[in-house]
C-alpha positions in Angstrom: -0.5 -9.8 18.4 1.8 -9.1 15.5 2.2 -5.5 14.4 0.8 -4.3 11.1 2.8 -2.3 8.6 1.4 0.1 6.1 3.5 -0.1 2.9 3.1 3.1 0.9 3.6 4.1 -2.8 3.7 7.8 -3.4 2.6 9.5 -6.7 3.1 13.1 -7.6 1.9 15.3 -10.4 -1.4 16.2 -12.0 -2.4 12.5 -12.5 -1.3 11.5 -9.0 -4.7 10.5 -7.7 -5.6 8.5 -10.9 -2.2 6.8 -10.8 -2.6 5.8 -7.1 -6.1 4.5 -7.7 -4.8 2.4 -10.6 -1.8 1.1 -8.5 -4.3 0.2 -5.8 -6.1 -2.1 -8.2 -2.9 -4.0 -8.8 -2.2 -4.2 -5.1 -5.7 -5.7 -4.5 -5.1 -8.2 -7.3 -1.8 -9.2 -5.8 -3.2 -9.6 -2.3 -6.1 -11.7 -3.5 -3.8 -14.0 -5.4 -0.7 -14.3 -3.1 -1.6 -13.2 0.5 -3.2 -15.4 3.1 -6.1 -13.7 4.8 -7.6 -10.3 4.2 -5.3 -7.4 3.3 -6.3 -3.7 3.7 -5.6 -1.5 0.6 -6.5 2.0 -0.3 -5.7 5.4 -1.6 -5.0 8.6 0.3 -5.1 12.1 -1.4 -2.6 14.4 0.3 -3.1 17.4 -2.0 -3.8 18.3 -5.6 -0.5 16.9 -6.8 0.3 14.1 -4.2 -1.6 10.9 -3.6 -0.5 7.5 -2.3 -1.6 3.9 -2.6 -1.1 1.6 0.4 -1.3 -2.0 1.6 -1.4 -3.0 5.2 0.3 -6.3 6.0 1.6 -8.3 9.0 5.1 -7.3 9.9 6.4 -10.8 9.2 5.5 -10.4 5.5 7.2 -7.0 5.0 10.7 -8.3 4.1 9.5 -10.5 1.3 6.9 -8.1 0.0 9.4 -5.2 0.0 11.6 -7.1 -2.4 8.7 -8.0 -4.7 6.5 -4.8 -4.6 9.1 -2.2 -3.9 7.1 0.3 -1.8 8.5 3.8 -1.4 8.1 3.9 2.3 6.4 2.2 5.3 5.1 3.0 8.7 3.5 1.1 11.6 -0.2 0.9 11.1 -2.6 1.7 13.9 -6.3 1.2 13.5 -8.6 4.1 14.2 
């Protein structure tokens, strides 16, 4: 089974949560148009001034998507 990677975009400031939510919409649109199979996307609020948008993809897709979507960071995704 191929590992999954959580690609993460961080946003900071008073509008961080709204910005992350908006970015997530664009990630969902991209995934529906370009990615085979279902892709998990979402928003995490880390505090009043820090939120992130994320997209979970198969590890084999990371190199290509990193060049196109330019995430700030990534981590191995574990369900649960």
